[in-house]
C-alpha positions as CSV (number, residue, x, y, z in Angstrom):
1,M,64.3,218.2,143.7
2,N,67.6,216.4,144.5
3,K,69.3,215.3,141.2
4,Q,71.5,212.7,143.0
5,I,68.4,210.9,144.4
6,I,66.6,211.1,141.1
7,L,69.6,209.6,139.2
8,V,69.9,206.8,141.8
9,A,66.2,206.1,141.8
10,S,66.0,206.0,137.9
11,L,68.9,203.5,137.8
12,S,67.3,201.5,140.5
13,G,63.9,201.5,138.7
14,L,65.6,200.4,135.4
15,L,67.3,197.6,137.2
16,A,64.1,196.6,139.0
17,V,62.3,196.3,135.6
18,I,65.1,194.3,134.1
19,L,65.3,191.9,137.0
20,G,61.5,191.6,137.1
21,A,61.4,190.7,133.5
22,F,64.3,188.3,133.9
23,G,62.6,186.6,136.8
24,A,59.3,186.3,134.9
25,H,60.8,185.0,131.6
26,G,64.4,183.9,132.1
27,L,64.0,181.9,135.3
28,E,60.8,180.0,134.5
29,G,61.5,176.3,134.7
30,K,65.1,176.8,135.9
31,I,64.4,177.4,139.6
32,S,61.7,176.1,142.0
33,E,58.4,177.9,142.5
34,Y,59.6,178.7,146.0
35,H,62.6,180.5,144.6
36,I,60.5,182.3,142.0
37,G,58.4,183.6,144.9
38,T,61.6,184.7,146.7
39,W,62.7,186.5,143.5
40,K,59.2,188.2,143.3
41,T,59.5,189.4,146.9
42,A,63.0,190.8,146.2
43,N,61.6,192.6,143.1
44,Q,58.5,194.0,144.9
45,Y,60.6,195.5,147.7
46,H,63.1,196.8,145.1
47,F,60.2,198.6,143.4
48,Y,58.6,199.9,146.6
49,H,61.8,201.5,147.7
50,T,62.7,202.9,144.3
51,F,59.4,204.8,144.5
52,A,60.3,205.8,148.1
53,L,63.5,207.2,146.7
54,L,61.6,209.2,144.1
55,F,59.4,210.6,146.8
56,L,62.5,211.6,148.8
57,S,63.8,213.5,145.8
58,T,60.7,215.8,146.0
59,F,61.0,216.2,149.7
60,S,64.7,216.9,149.8
61,R,64.6,220.6,149.0
62,A,65.1,221.2,152.7
63,K,68.6,219.5,152.6
64,N,67.5,217.7,155.7
65,A,69.8,215.3,157.5
66,S,66.9,212.9,158.0
67,I,66.2,212.8,154.2
68,R,69.9,212.0,153.6
69,L,69.7,209.2,156.2
70,S,66.6,207.9,154.5
71,F,68.2,208.0,151.1
72,I,71.3,206.1,152.3
73,A,69.2,203.6,154.2
74,F,66.8,202.9,151.3
75,V,69.7,202.3,148.9
76,L,71.4,200.0,151.4
77,G,68.1,198.2,152.0
78,I,67.7,197.6,148.3
79,L,71.2,196.3,148.0
80,L,71.1,194.1,151.0
81,F,67.5,193.0,151.2
82,S,66.6,192.6,147.6
83,G,70.1,191.8,146.5
84,S,70.5,189.0,148.9
85,L,67.0,187.6,148.0
86,Y,67.9,187.8,144.3
87,L,71.1,185.9,144.9
88,L,69.4,183.3,147.3
89,S,66.9,182.6,144.5
90,V,69.5,181.7,141.9
91,R,72.5,180.6,143.9
92,S,72.2,177.0,142.7
93,L,72.2,178.3,139.1
94,I,75.3,180.4,139.5
95,G,77.3,178.1,141.8
96,L,76.9,180.0,145.1
97,E,75.4,177.1,147.2
98,G,78.1,177.5,149.8
99,W,77.2,181.2,150.4
100,T,75.2,180.4,153.5
101,W,75.9,183.9,154.9
102,L,73.4,185.4,152.4
103,G,70.4,184.4,154.5
104,P,71.3,186.6,157.5
105,V,72.0,189.5,155.2
106,T,68.3,189.8,154.2
107,P,67.0,191.0,157.6
108,V,69.9,193.6,157.8
109,G,68.5,195.0,154.6
110,G,65.1,195.0,156.1
111,L,66.4,196.9,159.1
112,F,67.8,199.5,156.7
113,F,64.4,199.9,155.1
114,M,62.9,200.5,158.5
115,I,65.6,203.1,159.3
116,G,64.7,204.8,156.0
117,W,61.1,205.1,156.8
118,I,61.9,206.4,160.3
119,G,64.1,209.0,158.8
120,L,61.3,210.1,156.5
121,F,58.9,210.3,159.4
122,V,61.3,212.4,161.4
123,A,61.8,214.7,158.4
124,A,58.1,215.2,158.0
125,V,57.7,216.0,161.7
126,R,60.5,218.5,161.6
127,N,59.3,220.1,158.3
128,R,58.0,223.6,158.9
129,S,55.8,224.0,155.8
């Protein structure tokens, strides 16, 4: 197992739980239902890719470059995809209405998620065991 990946995944999971609870309890009545839905999407993908990181940690004994690529891509995807959606959901609450560049960041994060999954696929194809 890769300790670095497990540490990052555990912190990501903790943050996903905190942000999920905040979205469910702290944002109710403060933002629109549409933005609550956006927050939930951010949180779902945050969790999905935290679990993907945990899976990578078990696969990474091979010290494979494709696993490293997946690790970096999943982390960037969480930051860019989920992070931008979290901010888009609450930008009116925190005074970021002018941050129109946040919208185009989301698909870049999605692209990193795809790169991460492709890296995992390549690692599995190249794995000899």
